[in-house]
N, C-alpha and C positions, 0 to 999 in steps of 0.2 A: 503602599497605598493606604492613606489615612482612612478613607471611607470604609474600606474593607476591614481595617483593624477595628474601627468602631463597631461595625456590624458584628464581627465575630465576638467581640467583648460583650455586646448586648445579648447575643444569642446564648453565650455561656451563662449570662445572668438570668436567662429564662424569658427574654423578650421574643415571642413567637413572630411578631410582625417584622422583626429584623430578618427573619428567615426568608420571608417573601421578598424583601429588598435584595438579599443576597442572591436569590434565584433570579430575580429580574436583572440584576447586574451581569450575571454570567450566562444566562440562558441563550441569548443570540449567538454568542461566540461558540458555545458548546454545541448548539444546533448546527452551525456551519461546519464545525469540525466533524460531527457525526454524519452530516450529509456527504462529506468528502469520502468517508470510510464505509458507507453502507450503499446498498443497491437502490434504494428509493427513499422518498420523503417519509413514508410511514415508518420504515425501519429506523430512520434517523431520529424521528420524534420519539419512538420507543427507546432508543439508545440514550437520548437526552434525558428522558424521564427516569430511566434506570440509573443514569449517572447521578442525578440529583437525589434520588432515593438512597443510593449507597452513600453519597456524601453526607446526607443528613443522618443516616443511620450510624455512621462512624465518626461523626463530628466531635463527640465527647472524647474520642481517642486522639484526635488531631491536636498536635502541639504547634501553635502558630509561631512561625519564625519569619513571617513576611513573605512566605512562598505559597500562599493558598491557591493562587491561580495555577501554578504548576501542579499542585496537588489535585485539583479538580480535573485538569486536563489529563492527568495520568489515570485517574479513575475512568474518564471518558474513553481513553485509549483501550483500557482493559475491557470495558463493556463492549466496545466495537469488535475487539478481537473475539470475545466470547460469542457475540451474535454471529460473527462470521463462521466460527467453528461449528456452532449449532446449525447454521444453514447448510454447511457442507455435509455434516453428519446426517441431516435429514434427506439430503439428495443422494446419498450412497445407497446402492442396492444391497440387498441381504447377501447375495452370492457374488462375492468379488472375484472368485477364481476365474470366471470367464472374461473378466476385464483386465487381467494381469498384463496381457500382451499390449493392450491399448495404453495402459498406464506406463509401460516401459517406453512406448513410442512417444507419448507426451513428454516424458522425462528427457528423452533423447532430443526432442525438438526444443525443449526449454534450454538444454545445455548448448545446443547449436545457436539459439538466439542470444544467449549470454556471451558466447564467444564472438559472435558477430558485432555485438555492441562495443567490444574492445578495439575494433578495427576503425581506421579512418573511413569516412563516408565513401570515398572512391573505391576502396577495397571492399567495403560492405556490398556495394552495388554489384561489383564484378562477381563476388562469391554467390550472392543471391541469384543473379542471372544464370550463372554456370551450374550451380548444384541444386537450387530449388526449382528454377524454371527450365533447367537443362538446355540452355542455349549453347551453341557452339561459339568458339572464340571469335570467328568472323562476325557472327550475329551480334555478339556483345559489343564488338568494335563499332558496328553500325548504330546500335542503340545508344552507346555512350558518346559516339562522335569522336572517337580517338583511334589511332592506328592499332593494328592487331598486336604489335610488339608492346605497346603500352598496356593493353589488356593482359597480355601474358606476364608482363612485369608485375602488375598490380596483383594478379592472381597468385603468382609465385611468392610475392612478399606477404600476402595475406595468409597463405598456407604455412609459410615459415613461422609467422607470428603465432598462429593458432597452435602449431606443433610445439613451439617454445612454451606457450602458456599451459599446454597439457602436461 
């Protein structure tokens, strides 16, 4: 990007107004990126500002090889990760021991969800109805509008695939 190259060269030469142009060039994209990775607009704006502060602070160490856009997005990614970690740490209670069993349950549920995502949609539906909603085979057949044998076959195939993946 020629305009980017010129801006970076002028910034290295001490032209502060070029810094404003560089921020204006990338601000909308970085804000959209941060909006996607944060919980609200205020957090995204904070992450965007932090991204540009870090970029400017470390600009003298940056060696331009035509990949400044990737460089600034990488900084934004790290800023968003840091904000996310900070938010999680602030939400954690001081005494985690009483939450251990709940954390194990959440981990088990997450494993279950990831296993389900590996299955074809028809098998996902059957497994969900059977093990999450605890429907009987006959009820699942009614819900899915297929014969009971088809439900049994899908369930058997899904369980074999899950067992194989484990």
